[in-house]
N, C-alpha and C positions, 0 to 999 in steps of 0.2 A: 708585404703584407702576408700575414701567415693564412695558410689554407685551411680549411675545416679539419682536414685529417691531421695537420699539426696541432691545431688549437686542442683537438681531443686528444692526441698524445700528451700533450703538456698538462692537460686536466687531469689525465690518469696518473701521470708522473707525480703530480703534486698531491692526488689522494693518496697514492702508495705511500709517498714520504710521510705524510701526516699519519698514517696508519701505522707505520713503522715507529715514528716518534711516538705515539700513543704507546704502543706495546713496550718500548723501552722504558719510558716513565712509568708505566704500570709495575713492570718487573724489578725495575730499579727500587721503587716504593716498597714491592713485596720483600725485596732481599734486605731492605733497610729495617723493616718491620721484623722479620725473621730474626735477624742479627740483635736487634734491640730485646725482643723477647727471650732469645736463648741465652744472651749475654751472662746474665746472672747464674744461669746453670753451668754454663762453660767455667765462668770464673770460680764457682764454688768446686767444680770438678779438679780444676787446676790447683786449687789451695788442698784439697784433699791429697791429690797426688804428691804435691810439695811436702805435706805433712808426713806422709808415710815414709819418704825417703829420709826426711830431717830426723824423725823418730828411731831410725835405723841406726843413725849415727850419733844422736844426741839423747842420751837417757831422759826419760820424762821426770825422773826425780832430781834432774839438774836445775830444773827451772818452775817458776810459778807465774811467768809473764806470758805474753804471745809473741813468740819469735817474727812470726809473719807480719806482726804490727810495728814491733821494736827494730827498725831497719835503718841502714846507712847506705847510700849509693856511693860508690867508688868509681872514679874515672877509669879509663883503659889504664891497665897497669902492666907492664913488661914482667915483672916479678911474679905476677899470677897468670901470666899469658894470656891476659884478655885483652881483645882489641877494641870492645865496646864496654859502655858502662856496665856495672854488675851490681847486684844486691848483697849486703852483709846481713844476716838474720842473726840478731843478738838475743842470747837467752840470760835472763836474771833471777836471782832469788831475793824477794822482797826487796827489788831495786837495785840490788848489788850485782856486778858482772859476774857471771858463771861459764859464759861458752858462747861462742858464735860459729856460725856456719856460712862458708863463702864459696863462690864459684872459683873454680881453678881449671886451667887449661893446660895439658901437655901437648906442645905443639909437634912433637917429634915421634908420635906413635908410629908403629909399622905401617899403618894404612892411613895416617893422617892423624889430625887433631883428636885428643881425648879430652871430653868434658867431664869434670870431676866435681862434687860437692864435698867439701871438706870441713869436719867440725873440729876446733880448737878450744881448750880449756881457756880460763882467764889468765892462767899462768903461761900460756903458749904451748900447752902440751897437745899433741894431736890425739883426738878421741876417736876419729873414725873417717874413712874414705868411701864413698860410692862413684863408680863411673857411671854418668848419666846419659852420655852419647859418645858413641866411638863407631869405627868402622874396621875394627881389628878382625883377622881372619878367622872365621867360626871354627871352632876345634882347636885352634892353635893359641892364638893371643887373646881370644875373648874370655879367657878364664879371670880377668880383671873384673868381669861381672858376675856377681855370686851367682845369679840366676843360671848362668853358663858353665860356671866352674863344676867339674864332676866331682870334686871333694866337697860334699855338702856337709860334712861334720866340721871342716876347718877351713872355709874358703879362703884363697889367697889374699884377698883384699882385706881379711881381718887380721893382718899382719900390723895394719896401721892402728888397730884399736889400743888406746892408752900407751902411745909410744913415749918413752922417757925424753924429757928435754935435755937430757944430758948427753945424747948421742952426739959422737963427734962428726964433722963434716964427711970423714971417710965411711963412717958407720952407714951413711946414708946412700949406699949403694947396693946393687944386688950381690949375693955372695961370691958369684962368680968374679966379680971386680974387686972383692975385698970387703964387702960391706956386710951388713946385717940382715938383709931382706932376702928371702927365698925367691927362687924364679923356676919355672918349669923348664926342663931340658928341651932345648930345640926352639924356645920361644922367650927369648931374653931381651929384645928389642922394646917390646910393650911395657914389661915390668920396669924395665931402665926408665922409660919415658916417664911412667906414673911416679916412681920413687923421686926422681930428679924434680918433678912438678911440685910433688908435696912438701919437698926438701925446701925449694925456694919460696913457697907460700908460708912454711913455718918460719923461715927467716923474716920474711915480710911481716908477719904477726908479732914476732918477738920485738921488733923495731918499732912497731906501730900500735902496740897495745893501748895505749892512752887514747889515742884517736879512735880506734875502731870501737872502743868501747864508751867513748862520750855520749850521754843522754842526748836523744834526739827529741824534736818537738812532737814527733808521732810515737814517742814510747808509750807502751800500754802498762 
């Protein structure tokens, strides 16, 4: 039989547990409310950021639809370096294919994977590239990001602007390896990885243009 002291301790423990449960429920509800309240703002901000990057590599005069609504989901694709599903954003002029922007990953950067956004014309031409996430060495390999490139007049990444579809496989290398793409002295691992990733993606687009540009149910 429980003593008065044990009963008191049990009652106090129960009251404490109920109090903690009430706090957990309250703060969980508050967090859910804050999330639901701020979600539209977060989504709008993410959309704006995505548009900024897209507009850097996809000329606005090239389309009159909304590429963020005209999308295609791709499964993980070794040719693109993606390990999870990714989204393709399609640009059209009066409903006709004009270009697309897709996620591409260079898995062999100097400091790990380099995530890229690459724009392609409807004919497969590379229109532009941006590095959106990487861990390359500051002051050495991070020049793949035009914000970090010291050459503001002609950033290294701009070499991918309007690349001809007629380049040979050998052309798709840095000059040090006999190709067409420049690389800064002492930092060639990073550009090699980017050039190789863009080349693989270009090859993928050339072989899958019809599927990539097929209108989807959410085409705008």
